C-alpha positions in Angstrom: -14.8 -74.3 13.0 -13.6 -72.3 10.1 -16.7 -70.2 10.3 -16.0 -69.3 13.9 -12.4 -68.5 13.1 -13.5 -66.3 10.2 -15.9 -64.3 12.3 -13.4 -64.0 15.2 -10.8 -62.6 12.8 -13.3 -60.3 11.1 -14.4 -58.9 14.6 -10.8 -58.5 15.7 -9.9 -56.6 12.5 -12.9 -54.4 12.9 -12.0 -53.7 16.5 -8.4 -52.8 15.6 -9.6 -50.6 12.8 -12.2 -48.8 15.0 -9.7 -48.4 17.8 -7.1 -46.9 15.5 -9.6 -44.5 14.0 -10.8 -43.3 17.4 -7.3 -42.8 18.7 -6.4 -40.7 15.6 -9.5 -38.5 16.2 -8.6 -38.1 19.8 -5.1 -37.0 19.0 -6.5 -34.4 16.5 -8.8 -33.0 19.3 -6.1 -32.4 21.9 -5.5 -28.8 22.7 -2.0 -28.8 21.3 -3.2 -30.2 18.0 -6.1 -27.8 17.8 -3.8 -24.8 18.5 -1.4 -26.0 15.7 -4.3 -26.4 13.3 -5.6 -22.9 14.1 -2.1 -21.4 13.6 -1.8 -23.2 10.3 -5.2 -21.9 9.2 -4.3 -18.3 10.3 -1.0 -18.4 8.4 -2.8 -19.7 5.3 -5.5 -16.9 5.6 -2.7 -14.3 6.0 -1.1 -15.5 2.8 -4.4 -15.3 0.9 -5.0 -11.8 2.2 -1.5 -10.7 1.3 -1.9 -12.1 -2.2 -5.3 -10.3 -2.6 -3.7 -7.0 -1.4 -0.9 -7.4 -3.9 -3.4 -8.1 -6.7 -5.4 -5.0 -5.7 -2.2 -2.9 -5.7 -1.2 -4.2 -9.2 -4.7 -3.4 -10.4 -4.5 0.1 -9.0 -1.1 0.8 -10.6 -2.4 -0.5 -14.0 -5.6 1.6 -13.8 -3.6 4.7 -12.8 -1.4 4.2 -15.8 -4.4 3.9 -18.1 -6.0 7.0 -16.7 -2.7 8.9 -16.9 -2.4 8.0 -20.6 -6.1 8.9 -21.2 -5.7 12.3 -19.6 -2.3 13.0 -20.9 -0.7 13.2 -17.5 2.2 10.9 -18.4 3.3 13.2 -21.3 6.6 15.1 -21.2 6.1 18.7 -19.9 7.2 20.1 -23.3 4.5 18.2 -25.0 1.7 19.6 -22.9 -0.6 22.1 -24.6 -0.2 25.8 -23.7 -2.4 27.3 -21.1 -5.7 28.8 -22.2 -6.8 32.2 -21.3 -10.3 33.7 -21.6 -10.7 37.3 -22.6 -13.3 39.2 -20.7 -13.8 42.8 -21.7 -15.3 45.2 -19.2 -18.0 46.9 -21.4 -19.8 48.8 -18.6 -17.4 50.4 -16.1 -18.6 51.1 -12.7 -19.5 54.7 -12.2 -17.7 55.0 -8.9 -14.6 53.1 -9.9 -12.2 54.9 -12.2 -9.8 52.0 -12.5 -12.2 50.0 -14.8 -11.6 52.1 -17.9 -12.6 49.3 -20.4 -9.6 47.2 -19.6 -9.3 43.7 -20.9 -8.9 41.0 -18.3 -7.3 37.6 -18.8 -8.5 34.7 -16.7 -6.3 31.6 -16.4 -8.1 28.2 -16.8 -11.6 29.6 -17.4 -14.6 27.5 -16.5 -17.6 27.5 -18.7 -21.2 26.8 -17.9 -22.7 23.9 -19.9 -26.3 24.6 -18.7 -28.4 24.6 -21.9 -31.1 26.5 -20.2 -28.9 29.4 -19.2 -29.5 32.8 -20.9 -31.9 31.4 -23.5 
């Protein structure tokens, strides 16, 4: 008799446990519950994207500061070096132009060619 009572109780407990588990799953799968879960996931993803964007912005500001220091862009305007001028002399004036009488020309911010094969 005790054996039958034990198995009856074990079966009833297993049935209650299974019924409870199934009812919880069914409640999770209702449209309202699914919508709430989706909204929670969307909010969580939005927070993660916002945190990522803030990290990227902080990195950009830090890198711009590093580049500004390396290039001297953050220096006070009085501390900047003077402008450079290149002197170009007109050694062969044009025959038809009388305004080129060996005048010296100054070019602001000259660019130089670094081609090693040029004029060699």
